[in-house]
DRENNUGU-259005 format. One record per residue (C-alpha): residue number from 1; residue in three letters; x, y negated, z. Coordinates in steps of 0.02 Angstrom, whole numbers, padded with zeros to 5 digits, always signed. Layout:
PT num residuo     px     py     pz
PT NUM     ALA      X      Y      Z
...
end
This chain:
PT num residuo     px     py     pz
PT   1     MET +00149 -00232 -00105
PT   2     ASP +00272 -00371 -00140
PT   3     LYS +00131 -00497 -00114
PT   4     VAL +00087 -00417 +00053
PT   5     LEU +00268 -00422 +00109
PT   6     ALA +00292 -00603 +00052
PT   7     ASP +00135 -00655 +00145
PT   8     ARG +00196 -00579 +00309
PT   9     LEU +00369 -00653 +00291
PT  10     ASN +00293 -00824 +00260
PT  11     LYS +00192 -00806 +00419
PT  12     LEU +00349 -00767 +00520
PT  13     HIS +00433 -00918 +00442
PT  14     ASP +00285 -01030 +00482
PT  15     LEU +00294 -00972 +00663
PT  16     GLY +00477 -01026 +00665
PT  17     LEU +00538 -00849 +00699
PT  18     ILE +00646 -00830 +00543
PT  19     PRO +00745 -00968 +00452
PT  20     THR +00684 -00922 +00278
PT  21     SER +00549 -00812 +00205
PT  22     LYS +00672 -00702 +00109
PT  23     ARG +00658 -00513 +00120
PT  24     LEU +00737 -00438 +00275
PT  25     SER +00848 -00285 +00281
PT  26     LYS +00804 -00145 +00402
PT  27     ARG +00948 -00199 +00514
PT  28     GLU +00884 -00378 +00515
PT  29     MET +00708 -00320 +00556
PT  30     LEU +00770 -00214 +00701
PT  31     ASP +00876 -00358 +00768
PT  32     LEU +00729 -00477 +00754
PT  33     GLN +00614 -00355 +00843
PT  34     ALA +00738 -00337 +00986
PT  35     ARG +00756 -00527 +01002
PT  36     LEU +00569 -00557 +01004
PT  37     GLN +00538 -00421 +01133
PT  38     SER +00679 -00489 +01242
PT  39     LYS +00608 -00667 +01234
PT  40     LEU +00433 -00603 +01271
PT  41     ARG +00490 -00519 +01432
PT  42     SER +00561 -00682 +01498
PT  43     PHE +00436 -00804 +01423
PT  44     PRO +00265 -00739 +01368
PT  45     ASP +00210 -00839 +01218
PT  46     GLN +00069 -00816 +01093
PT  47     ASN +00185 -00847 +00945
PT  48     LEU +00299 -00707 +01003
PT  49     TYR +00153 -00586 +01020
PT  50     GLN +00095 -00634 +00846
PT  51     GLY +00270 -00619 +00775
PT  52     ILE +00295 -00443 +00845
PT  53     SER +00127 -00393 +00773
PT  54     ILE +00169 -00463 +00601
PT  55     LEU +00340 -00381 +00606
PT  56     ALA +00256 -00212 +00636
PT  57     GLU +00162 -00237 +00472
PT  58     ILE +00323 -00287 +00384
PT  59     PHE +00406 -00125 +00440
PT  60     LYS +00265 -00023 +00364
PT  61     VAL +00259 -00120 +00200
PT  62     SER +00448 -00117 +00181
PT  63     HIS +00447 +00071 +00208
PT  64     ALA +00313 +00091 +00074
PT  65     ILE +00417 -00011 -00048
PT  66     GLU +00572 +00093 -00007
PT  67     ILE +00475 +00254 -00040
PT  68     ALA +00412 +00185 -00206
PT  69     GLU +00588 +00137 -00259
PT  70     THR +00675 +00298 -00206
PT  71     GLN +00550 +00441 -00204
PT  72     GLY +00414 +00398 -00329
PT  73     VAL +00226 +00400 -00338
PT  74     SER +00187 +00567 -00255
PT  75     ALA +00284 +00523 -00097
PT  76     LEU +00204 +00351 -00092
PT  77     GLU +00030 +00427 -00107
PT  78     LYS +00065 +00536 +00044
PT  79     TYR +00126 +00386 +00143
PT  80     PHE -00029 +00285 +00098
PT  81     GLU -00136 +00434 +00151
PT  82     ARG -00051 +00438 +00321
PT  83     LEU -00068 +00249 +00337
PT  84     THR -00253 +00258 +00294
PT  85     ASN -00282 +00396 +00422
PT  86     GLU -00191 +00293 +00552
PT  87     ALA -00299 +00141 +00512
PT  88     LEU -00459 +00242 +00528
PT  89     SER -00408 +00326 +00690
PT  90     LYS -00469 +00252 +00853
PT  91     SER -00293 +00269 +00921
PT  92     GLY -00212 +00198 +00762
PT  93     SER -00103 +00043 +00769
PT  94     LYS -00174 -00130 +00738
PT  95     ALA -00038 -00156 +00608
PT  96     ALA -00103 -00010 +00504
PT  97     LYS -00282 -00071 +00520
PT  98     ARG -00238 -00247 +00463
PT  99     LEU -00134 -00185 +00318
PT 100     MET -00268 -00069 +00252
PT 101     ASP -00395 -00212 +00265
PT 102     ASP -00283 -00322 +00158
PT 103     LEU -00353 -00342 -00019
PT 104     ASN -00181 -00336 -00101
PT 105     MET -00139 -00176 -00008
PT 106     ARG -00303 -00094 -00059
PT 107     GLN -00270 -00144 -00239
PT 108     ALA -00098 -00063 -00229
PT 109     VAL -00176 +00099 -00166
PT 110     HIS -00308 +00093 -00304
PT 111     HIS -00177 +00059 -00439
PT 112     LEU -00070 +00203 -00376
PT 113     ALA -00212 +00326 -00408
PT 114     GLY -00193 +00297 -00596
PT 115     CYS -00004 +00316 -00602
PT 116     ASP +00099 +00465 -00660
PT 117     GLY +00167 +00554 -00507
PT 118     ASN +00329 +00607 -00591
PT 119     ASN +00492 +00540 -00523
PT 120     PRO +00604 +00489 -00670
PT 121     LYS +00755 +00564 -00583
PT 122     LEU +00680 +00737 -00602
PT 123     GLY +00726 +00732 -00787
PT 124     ILE +00907 +00703 -00739
PT 125     VAL +00898 +00847 -00615
PT 126     LYS +00830 +00961 -00751
PT 127     ASP +00972 +00919 -00870
PT 128     LEU +01104 +00948 -00735
PT 129     LEU +01028 +01116 -00690
PT 130     LYS +01021 +01172 -00870
PT 131     LYS +01206 +01135 -00893
PT 132     GLN +01258 +01219 -00732
PT 133     VAL +01152 +01376 -00753
PT 134     ALA +01203 +01392 -00936
PT 135     ALA +01387 +01380 -00889
PT 136     SER +01370 +01538 -00781
PT 137     THR +01516 +01487 -00673
PT 138     ALA +01540 +01518 -00489
PT 139     VAL +01485 +01376 -00378
PT 140     ALA +01596 +01318 -00237
PT 141     ARG +01560 +01187 -00106
PT 142     ASP +01654 +01051 -00203
PT 143     SER +01545 +01076 -00359
PT 144     PHE +01377 +01042 -00279
PT 145     LEU +01268 +00913 -00364
PT 146     PRO +01219 +00774 -00243
PT 147     ILE +01057 +00691 -00301
PT 148     THR +01018 +00530 -00208
PT 149     GLY +00853 +00439 -00203
PT 150     ILE +00748 +00596 -00223
PT 151     THR +00693 +00716 -00087
PT 152     ALA +00722 +00902 -00074
PT 153     GLU +00535 +00924 -00062
PT 154     THR +00508 +00834 -00227
PT 155     CYS +00639 +00939 -00316
PT 156     ASN +00575 +01103 -00246
PT 157     GLN +00396 +01064 -00297
PT 158     ARG +00452 +01050 -00479
PT 159     PRO +00549 +01209 -00520
PT 160     GLU +00619 +01196 -00695
PT 161     ARG +00578 +01366 -00767
PT 162     SER +00636 +01313 -00939
PT 163     ALA +00808 +01287 -00865
PT 164     GLY +00811 +01466 -00802
PT 165     CYS +00804 +01411 -00621
PT 166     LYS +00735 +01511 -00476
PT 167     THR +00730 +01381 -00337
PT 168     ARG +00719 +01390 -00149
PT 169     ALA +00721 +01247 -00025
PT 170     LEU +00854 +01251 +00111
PT 171     CYS +00835 +01131 +00256
PT 172     GLY +00891 +01112 +00435
PT 173     THR +00797 +01162 +00592
PT 174     GLY +00730 +00987 +00614
PT 175     LYS +00690 +00945 +00432
PT 176     GLN +00519 +00953 +00354
PT 177     VAL +00503 +01026 +00181
PT 178     GLN +00332 +01065 +00110
PT 179     LYS +00253 +01028 +00281
PT 180     ASP +00360 +01159 +00370
PT 181     ALA +00436 +01114 +00538
PT 182     GLY +00607 +01160 +00471
PT 183     LEU +00697 +01326 +00457
PT 184     THR +00766 +01431 +00597
PT 185     GLN +00947 +01488 +00587
PT 186     LYS +00885 +01664 +00548
PT 187     GLN +00782 +01599 +00402
PT 188     GLN +00931 +01500 +00337
PT 189     VAL +01038 +01657 +00340
PT 190     GLU +00903 +01757 +00248
PT 191     ILE +00889 +01624 +00113
PT 192     LEU +01078 +01620 +00089
PT 193     GLN +01082 +01810 +00079
PT 194     LYS +00948 +01810 -00056
PT 195     PHE +01045 +01673 -00146
PT 196     ARG +01200 +01784 -00138
PT 197     GLU +01101 +01931 -00205
PT 198     GLY +01031 +01830 -00350
PT 199     GLU +00849 +01821 -00298
PT 200     TYR +00870 +01631 -00307
PT 201     ASN +00996 +01549 -00421
PT 202     THR +00964 +01370 -00365
PT 203     LEU +00956 +01301 -00190
PT 204     VAL +00873 +01133 -00163
PT 205     ALA +00947 +01076 +00001
PT 206     THR +00954 +00932 +00123
PT 207     SER +01118 +00877 +00202
PT 208     VAL +01118 +01040 +00301
PT 209     ALA +01216 +01117 +00157
PT 210     GLU +01363 +01003 +00196
PT 211     GLU +01362 +01035 +00382
PT 212     GLY +01451 +01200 +00402
PT 213     LEU +01336 +01328 +00320
PT 214     ASP +01426 +01467 +00229
PT 215     ILE +01363 +01441 +00051
PT 216     PRO +01412 +01591 -00055
PT 217     ALA +01492 +01571 -00226
PT 218     THR +01392 +01672 -00351
PT 219     GLU +01381 +01687 -00539
PT 220     SER +01257 +01582 -00640
PT 221     CYS +01187 +01479 -00500
PT 222     GLY +01156 +01299 -00458
PT 223     PHE +01147 +01194 -00303
PT 224     LEU +01069 +01023 -00270
end
C-alpha cells in the first residue's frame, strides 16, 4: 500500500498541486481538497479535475494504512471487502475502481489473505484483564483501562475465557459494534444492570462510558 500511496502523491506533485511528494496528514488532505474544489469552481481546469480524483484515491489508501497500523488484519480485511464491493458496484466511485485495478493494491489484498488476523495489542488487553479480575477489587470510573489503537469490536470478538472474563460490548446509540446500529438507551441500561448483577464482569466500551453513563462499581470486574 505504501507503493500505491507514493505513486499517487508523485502524481499530485507532477501536476504541481503539492510542493513535495511526502505523505500528507488528514488535515493537509482536507485542506488540499478544499483548495482544489475552490479553484475548480472559479477556473475549470483538467489538472484540477485530475488532482481531485487522485486525492480521492489517496484518502482511501491512507485510511487503509491507518486501519492496518491501529486495528490489525481483520479490520483491514473488512475494509478491503467494502472497497472491492464499491469497485464492483455500478454506482461505486471511480477512485475505488482505479485502486482495485492497481496491481500493487491487488497484491496487498492477496498478501493479507495469508496473514494472521490477531492484533498484537490483544495480548496486552488479556494481561490487563487477568490482573484486574484476579485483584477482585471494586472498579470506579477513574480505574478504567483505556486501550487506544484497538476497537471495541475487536476486543469483544476475542473474549479471554482463560482470564475469567465474561464480556459484553457497550456502545452509544450511533456506534456500530458487531454490525449493530448502536444501542438504545434502554439497552444500555439493561447491560449496565446485568453488569451490576454480575452476569458480565467485563465491559468492552467505546467512549460512551466516559460521557455520563452511571457505571456501577462491582466486585471482581473489569472495564475497557
